[in-house]
C-alpha positions as CSV (number, residue, x, y, z in Angstrom):
1,X,41.2,28.7,-11.7
2,X,38.1,27.1,-12.7
3,X,37.6,23.6,-13.9
4,X,36.2,24.7,-17.3
5,X,39.7,26.8,-18.0
6,X,41.5,23.4,-17.1
7,X,39.5,20.8,-19.0
8,X,37.8,23.1,-21.4
9,X,34.3,24.3,-21.7
10,X,33.3,21.5,-24.3
11,X,34.8,18.7,-22.0
12,X,33.0,20.2,-19.1
13,X,29.7,20.2,-21.0
14,X,30.3,16.6,-21.9
15,X,30.9,15.4,-18.3
16,X,27.6,17.0,-17.3
17,X,25.5,15.5,-19.8
18,X,27.0,11.9,-19.0
19,X,26.3,12.7,-15.3
20,X,22.9,13.4,-16.2
21,X,22.4,10.4,-18.5
22,X,23.8,8.2,-15.6
23,X,21.6,9.9,-12.9
24,X,18.3,9.1,-15.3
25,X,19.4,5.4,-15.7
26,X,19.9,5.3,-11.8
27,X,16.5,6.9,-10.9
28,X,14.8,4.4,-13.4
29,X,16.4,1.4,-11.8
30,X,15.4,2.9,-8.2
31,X,11.9,3.0,-9.3
32,X,11.9,-0.5,-10.4
33,X,13.6,-1.4,-7.2
34,X,10.8,0.3,-5.1
35,X,8.1,-1.2,-7.0
36,X,9.4,-4.8,-6.3
37,X,10.1,-3.7,-2.5
38,X,6.1,-2.6,-2.3
39,X,5.2,-5.8,-4.1
40,X,6.9,-8.0,-1.7
41,X,5.6,-6.0,1.5
42,X,2.1,-6.4,-0.1
43,X,2.7,-10.2,-0.3
44,X,3.6,-10.3,3.8
45,X,0.7,-8.5,4.8
46,X,-1.7,-10.8,6.6
47,X,-5.2,-11.1,5.2
48,X,-8.3,-10.8,7.4
49,X,-11.1,-13.2,7.7
50,X,-14.4,-12.3,5.9
51,X,-17.6,-13.5,4.1
52,X,-16.8,-12.3,0.7
53,X,-19.6,-9.7,0.7
54,X,-22.3,-12.4,1.3
55,X,-24.6,-12.8,4.2
56,X,-23.8,-15.7,6.7
57,X,-25.5,-16.8,10.1
58,X,-23.2,-17.2,12.5
59,X,-23.0,-19.5,15.9
60,X,-25.7,-16.8,17.5
61,X,-28.0,-16.8,14.7
62,X,-27.0,-13.3,13.8
63,X,-26.4,-12.6,9.7
64,X,-23.1,-11.2,9.2
65,X,-21.8,-10.0,5.9
66,X,-18.1,-8.8,5.7
67,X,-15.6,-7.7,2.9
68,X,-12.0,-7.4,2.9
69,X,-10.9,-3.9,2.3
70,X,-7.3,-2.9,1.5
71,X,-5.9,0.8,2.4
72,X,-2.7,1.7,1.0
73,X,0.1,2.8,2.9
74,X,0.0,6.6,4.1
75,X,3.6,8.1,4.1
76,X,5.7,4.9,3.6
77,X,3.6,3.1,6.5
78,X,2.5,-0.4,6.1
79,X,-0.4,-1.8,3.8
80,X,-3.3,-2.4,5.9
81,X,-6.2,-5.2,5.5
82,X,-9.2,-5.1,7.5
83,X,-12.8,-6.4,7.3
84,X,-16.0,-4.2,7.0
85,X,-18.7,-6.0,8.5
86,X,-22.6,-5.7,8.7
87,X,-24.6,-7.2,11.4
88,X,-28.6,-8.0,10.9
89,X,-30.1,-9.7,14.1
90,X,-33.0,-12.0,13.2
91,X,-36.6,-10.8,13.3
92,X,-38.0,-11.1,16.8
93,X,-34.4,-11.4,18.5
94,X,-33.9,-8.9,21.4
95,X,-31.9,-5.8,20.3
96,X,-28.5,-6.3,21.2
97,X,-26.7,-3.0,22.5
98,X,-23.0,-2.1,22.6
99,X,-21.5,-2.0,26.0
100,X,-21.0,1.3,27.2
101,X,-17.7,2.6,28.1
């Protein structure tokens, strides 16, 4: 014997719609909770040092410009902050080479 035969088709339909309404309310609350959790995670990410996209001269006389970049999480991973840096050597300074691996 089906549940519809015991409680009636109208009652079964009412239960179905009430469950659907409760599910929609739960999904809305879950979305708000996820948003707040992501905001809290974002605040806990350490910031990187950078020069606010302005050229500065470091202790070696090199001109450095960097800016902070935010990389949103991929696949639920942590947010990342990193600095994108440009370096200019003063005119007349010997060319610097990266060490060979």
